[in-house]
C-alpha positions in Angstrom: 4.7 159.7 -27.9 3.2 161.6 -30.9 -0.6 161.4 -30.5 -1.0 160.5 -34.2 1.1 157.4 -33.7 -0.6 156.2 -30.5 -1.2 152.4 -30.8 -4.8 151.6 -31.4 -5.7 155.1 -32.8 -7.7 154.5 -36.0 -5.7 155.2 -39.2 -8.2 157.7 -40.6 -9.0 159.4 -37.4 -10.0 163.0 -38.2 -11.0 162.4 -41.8 -14.5 163.5 -42.6 -16.6 161.7 -45.2 -19.9 162.9 -46.6 -21.6 159.7 -47.8 -24.5 160.1 -50.3 -24.4 156.4 -51.3 -27.1 153.8 -51.2 -27.7 150.1 -51.9 -24.5 148.0 -51.5 -21.6 149.2 -53.8 -21.3 152.7 -52.6 -21.9 152.0 -48.9 -19.3 149.2 -48.9 -16.7 151.8 -50.0 -17.6 154.2 -47.2 -17.9 151.3 -44.8 -14.2 150.6 -45.2 -13.4 154.2 -44.4 -15.6 154.1 -41.3 -13.9 150.9 -40.1 -10.5 152.7 -40.6 -11.6 155.5 -38.3 -13.0 158.2 -40.6 -16.1 160.1 -39.5 -18.5 158.9 -42.1 -21.8 160.8 -42.2 -24.4 159.0 -44.3 -27.1 161.2 -45.8 -30.5 159.7 -46.5 -33.5 161.5 -47.9 -36.7 161.7 -45.8 -38.9 158.7 -46.6 -35.9 156.8 -48.0 -36.6 153.1 -48.4 -33.4 152.6 -46.3 -35.6 153.9 -43.4 -37.9 150.9 -43.8 -35.7 148.2 -45.3 -33.4 147.8 -42.3 -31.3 144.7 -43.0 -29.4 146.0 -46.1 -29.0 149.3 -44.3 -27.8 147.6 -41.2 -25.2 145.4 -42.9 -23.7 148.2 -45.0 -23.5 151.1 -42.6 -21.7 150.0 -39.4 -19.5 152.6 -37.7 -21.2 155.5 -39.5 -23.3 158.4 -38.5 -26.5 159.3 -40.3 -28.3 162.6 -41.1 -31.5 163.1 -42.9 -31.6 165.8 -45.6 -34.0 166.5 -48.4 -31.5 167.3 -51.1 -34.2 168.6 -53.4 -35.3 171.3 -51.0 -33.3 174.6 -51.0 -32.6 174.2 -47.3 -31.4 170.6 -47.7 -29.2 171.5 -50.7 -27.7 174.4 -48.8 -26.9 172.3 -45.8 -25.3 169.6 -48.1 -23.1 172.3 -49.7 -22.0 173.5 -46.3 -21.2 170.0 -45.1 -19.2 169.3 -48.3 -17.2 172.5 -47.5 -16.1 170.8 -44.3 -15.6 167.3 -45.7 -12.4 165.6 -46.8 -14.2 163.1 -48.9 -17.6 163.2 -50.8 -19.0 159.9 -52.2 -22.0 159.4 -54.3 -23.5 156.6 -56.5 -26.8 158.1 -57.8 -28.0 157.3 -61.2 -26.2 159.2 -64.0 -27.1 162.9 -64.0 -28.8 163.0 -60.6 -26.0 164.5 -58.6 -25.7 167.4 -61.1 -29.4 168.0 -61.0 -29.1 168.3 -57.3 -26.5 171.0 -57.7 -23.8 168.9 -56.0 -21.6 168.0 -59.0 -17.8 167.8 -59.1 -17.4 171.3 -60.6 -19.5 172.9 -57.9 -18.0 171.2 -54.9 -14.4 171.3 -56.0 -14.6 175.0 -56.7 -15.9 175.6 -53.1 -13.5 173.1 -51.5 -10.3 172.4 -53.6 -9.1 169.8 -51.1 -12.1 167.7 -51.5 -11.8 164.1 -52.7 -14.9 163.7 -54.9 -15.7 160.0 -55.4 -18.3 158.6 -57.8 -19.3 154.9 -58.2 -21.5 154.0 -61.2 -22.8 150.9 -63.0 -21.2 151.9 -66.3 -18.4 154.4 -66.7 -19.2 158.1 -67.5 -17.5 157.8 -70.9 -19.1 154.4 -71.7 -21.7 154.2 -74.5 -24.0 152.6 -71.8 -23.4 155.3 -69.2 -27.1 156.0 -68.8 -28.2 152.4 -68.3 -29.2 151.2 -64.8 -27.1 148.5 -63.3 -27.0 146.1 -60.3 -24.5 143.5 -59.3 -25.7 140.6 -61.5 -25.9 143.0 -64.5 -22.3 144.1 -64.0 -21.0 140.5 -63.4 -22.7 139.3 -66.6 -21.7 142.2 -68.8 -18.1 141.9 -67.6 -17.8 138.2 -68.3 -18.0 136.8 -64.8 -21.2 134.9 -65.4 -19.9 133.4 -68.6 -17.2 131.4 -66.8 -19.3 130.4 -63.8 -21.4 127.2 -63.8 -21.0 123.6 -64.9 -19.4 122.8 -68.3 -22.1 122.7 -70.9 -24.6 124.2 -68.4 -26.2 127.6 -68.2 -24.0 130.6 -67.2 -24.4 131.4 -63.5 -24.0 134.7 -61.6 -21.1 134.3 -59.1 -22.4 134.2 -55.6 -20.3 136.8 -53.8 -21.1 140.5 -54.5 -18.1 141.0 -56.8 -19.9 143.8 -58.7 -21.2 145.6 -55.6 -18.8 145.0 -52.7 -15.8 144.4 -55.0 -16.3 147.8 -56.6 -16.7 149.4 -53.3 -13.3 148.0 -52.2 -11.7 149.3 -55.3 -13.3 152.7 -54.7 -12.0 152.8 -51.2 -8.5 152.1 -52.6 -8.8 155.1 -54.9 -10.0 157.4 -52.1 -7.1 156.4 -49.9 -4.6 157.0 -52.7 -6.1 160.4 -53.3 -5.9 161.3 -49.6 -2.2 160.2 -49.6 -1.5 162.4 -52.7 -3.3 165.3 -51.0 -0.8 165.1 -48.2 1.9 166.0 -50.8 0.2 168.8 -52.8 -2.8 169.9 -50.8 -5.3 169.3 -53.6 -8.3 167.0 -53.9 -9.3 165.2 -57.0 -12.1 163.3 -58.7 -12.1 159.5 -58.2 -14.4 157.4 -60.5 -15.0 153.7 -60.8 -17.7 151.6 -62.5 -19.0 148.2 -61.5 -18.6 146.8 -65.0 -15.1 148.1 -65.5 -14.0 146.7 -62.1 -15.6 143.3 -62.7 -13.8 143.0 -66.0 -10.4 143.4 -64.2 -11.3 140.7 -61.7 -11.2 138.1 -64.5 -7.5 138.8 -64.9 -6.1 135.3 -65.2 -9.1 134.1 -67.2 -8.1 136.1 -70.2 -5.4 133.5 -70.8 -7.8 131.6 -73.0 -8.6 134.4 -75.6 -4.9 135.5 -75.4 -3.3 132.1 -75.8 -5.9 130.1 -77.7 -8.1 132.7 -79.3 -11.2 131.1 -77.8 -13.7 131.9 -75.0 -12.8 130.9 -71.5 -15.0 127.9 -70.7 -17.0 127.1 -67.6 -15.1 124.9 -65.3 -17.7 124.1 -62.6 -15.5 123.5 -59.5 -12.5 122.6 -61.5 -9.3 124.7 -62.0 -9.7 127.6 -64.4 -6.4 126.9 -66.1 -5.2 126.5 -69.7 -3.9 123.0 -68.7 -6.3 121.2 -66.4 -5.4 118.7 -63.7 -6.8 116.4 -61.0 -7.7 116.2 -58.3 -9.2 119.6 -58.5 -12.8 119.6 -57.6 -15.3 119.3 -54.7 -15.7 115.9 -53.2 -18.6 114.7 -51.0 -18.2 113.9 -47.3 -20.6 112.3 -44.8 -23.3 113.0 -43.8 -23.7 114.1 -47.5 -25.8 117.1 -46.9 -26.1 120.1 -49.2 -22.8 121.7 -48.0 -20.9 118.5 -47.0 -18.0 118.7 -49.4 -14.3 119.4 -49.3 -12.5 121.2 -52.1 -9.2 119.7 -53.1 -6.7 121.1 -55.5 -3.3 119.4 -56.2 -1.4 122.1 -58.0 1.9 120.3 -58.3 3.3 116.8 -58.7 4.7 117.0 -55.1 1.2 117.7 -53.8 -0.2 114.8 -55.8 2.4 112.5 -54.3 1.3 113.6 -50.8 -2.4 113.1 -51.8 -1.9 109.6 -53.2 0.0 108.6 -50.0 -2.7 110.1 -47.8 -5.6 108.3 -49.4 -3.7 105.0 -49.4 -3.1 104.8 -53.1 0.7 104.9 -53.5 0.4 102.5 -56.5 -1.0 105.4 -58.5 2.4 107.2 -58.3 4.0 104.5 -60.5 1.2 104.7 -63.1 2.1 106.8 -66.2 -1.5 107.9 -66.5 -1.0 110.0 -63.3 2.6 111.0 -63.7 2.1 114.6 -64.7 -0.5 117.4 -64.0 -1.6 117.2 -67.6 -1.9 113.4 -67.7 -3.9 113.5 -64.4 -6.3 116.0 -66.1 -6.7 113.6 -69.0 -7.6 110.8 -66.5 -9.7 112.9 -64.2 -12.4 110.3 -63.8 -10.0 107.7 -62.3 -8.4 110.2 -60.0 -11.7 111.5 -58.8 -13.0 108.0 -58.1 -10.0 107.3 -55.8 -10.4 110.6 -54.0 -14.2 110.2 -53.5 -13.6 106.8 -51.9 -11.4 108.5 -49.3 -13.5 111.6 -48.7 -16.6 109.4 -48.3 -15.2 108.1 -45.0 -14.5 111.5 -43.3 -16.7 114.5 -42.5 -15.5 117.7 -44.2 -13.7 119.2 -41.3 -11.8 116.0 -40.6 -10.9 115.7 -44.3 -9.7 119.3 -44.3 -7.5 118.7 -41.2 -6.0 115.6 -42.7 -5.3 117.3 -46.0 -3.7 120.3 -44.3 -1.6 118.1 -42.1 -0.3 116.3 -45.2 0.5 119.5 -47.0 -2.3 119.1 -49.6 -4.4 122.2 -50.4 -8.0 121.5 -49.3 -10.8 123.2 -47.5 -14.2 122.4 -46.3 -17.2 124.0 -48.0 -19.2 125.9 -45.5 -22.6 127.4 -45.5 -23.2 131.0 -44.6 -24.6 129.9 -41.2 -21.5 127.8 -40.5 -19.2 130.8 -41.3 -21.4 133.2 -39.4 -21.3 131.1 -36.3 -17.6 130.2 -36.5 -16.1 130.9 -33.0 -12.6 131.4 -34.5 -13.8 134.2 -36.8 -15.6 135.8 -33.8 -12.6 135.5 -31.5 -10.3 137.1 -34.0 -12.7 140.0 -34.8 -13.7 139.0 -38.3 -17.2 139.0 -37.0 -17.9 141.5 -34.3 -20.8 141.7 -31.8 -22.1 145.3 -31.4 -24.8 146.7 -29.1 -27.7 148.1 -30.9 -30.2 150.2 -29.0 -33.1 148.6 -30.8 -31.9 145.1 -31.5 -29.6 144.4 -28.6 -26.4 142.5 -29.3 -26.0 141.7 -33.0 -23.0 140.1 -34.7 -21.9 141.6 -38.0 -18.9 141.3 -40.4 -16.0 143.4 -39.3 -12.8 144.6 -41.1 -10.3 141.8 -42.0 -7.1 143.9 -42.4 -4.8 143.9 -39.5 -2.5 147.0 -38.9 0.2 147.0 -36.2 -0.2 150.7 -35.1 -3.9 151.3 -35.6 -7.2 149.5 -34.8 -10.3 149.2 -36.9 -13.4 150.7 -35.4 -16.6 148.6 -35.6 -19.7 150.0 -33.9 -23.4 149.5 -34.4 -25.0 151.0 -37.6 -26.9 154.2 -36.9 -30.6 154.7 -36.9 -31.5 156.5 -40.2 -31.1 160.3 -39.4 -29.9 159.6 -35.9 -27.1 162.1 -35.9 -28.6 165.0 -37.9 -28.5 167.5 -35.0 -25.1 166.4 -33.8 -23.4 166.6 -37.2 -24.9 169.9 -38.1 -23.7 171.3 -34.7 -20.2 169.7 -34.9 -19.5 170.4 -38.5 -21.3 173.6 -39.1 -21.8 175.1 -35.6 -25.5 175.4 -36.1 -26.5 175.9 -32.5 -28.0 172.7 -31.1 -28.8 171.5 -34.6 -32.5 171.1 -34.0 -33.6 174.0 -36.2 -31.2 173.1 -38.9 -32.5 169.5 -38.7 -36.1 170.6 -39.5 -35.0 173.0 -42.3 -32.7 170.4 -43.9 -35.5 167.9 -44.0 -37.5 170.3 -46.0 -40.7 169.3 -44.3 -40.8 166.1 -46.4 -40.1 163.5 -43.7 -42.0 160.3 -44.3 -43.7 161.6 -47.4 -44.8 159.4 -50.3 -42.9 161.7 -52.7 -39.7 161.2 -50.7 -40.0 157.4 -51.0 -40.8 157.6 -54.7 -37.8 159.8 -55.4 -35.6 157.5 -53.4 -36.7 154.5 -55.4 -36.2 156.3 -58.8 -32.7 157.4 -57.9 -31.5 154.2 -56.1 -29.9 152.5 -59.1 -26.2 153.2 -59.5 
């Protein structure tokens, strides 16, 4: 059997990624590449706050290696250039202009390594009028419209809970990198891949643009209702005993057939003959009556029992779970959605894994590295620098743990 087709071999085995990202958005892109088997080497500056803010670092850097380089020192910059010469992919999400001031811009690296995929993730696009503005996840979600449609009708806008701006943009960046690697297989050339958090968030609202397109009005906030031009019921969250903060089930009947099943399930077949509930639109107009009947039923079952009853009846419904409930779900752990890794300092720790299943290759999920843990190994393996120890000291530029290093890291952290 061809070694490249061996079952279980990671899909990106042999791909080298030089990772100059930080915070969440950039590291989530390289995290995908690491799960898929690429050798991702995360570069951190001496004294980086990632060295003393371990939880974000831990959750965003599984399956990677880490080296410590002072990119502002001549030795550190020279080492980064040499590593980029050996890399297949280079990824950065510094504030605008920082990467060029470090002498590691697209023009410099692509001239040295024409096969390099050079990926940049920013808050605002390079050709946007706001390109120089700092940006984080809630800023991107608000500017791109996500917050405007989140929250209760008539209430304040609300930032969506998931990291759509950060992790969502990282996922989009990973797609672009994979496409560029595929194209390179055809023509042998690298390319520049760019994505901004605000642009990406704007595309995630795809179906919500139906309101300005069809009705020339802003898309309203729906709370937990359906975000459609024509509303319906039941389509909301409904309380379940013991009526705690997460004791709800979300039910959405998206067709007349599903409503028929729902009415039968809750013991209200008489509603099927009532013209007020005959169509999706009419049920939306009489939402209060529908919701009252549904709440009377959900009030007798815990959320998981309600979910099972709905699923068995062919009605779309799901329990609302807290982060702790999801994190401790034995099914997710058994199927590898959450993976327990052995960390030298922490012992066994369970972290989110990679959810995509591939029939001929396996995801690779290992404990995140200690910051700078693989400096000597990477410089030896990539550059042939002896045992790597001397190169390690030179690359660090003598600034390890310095106040200046921490201050620079804080100033350059915003995407």
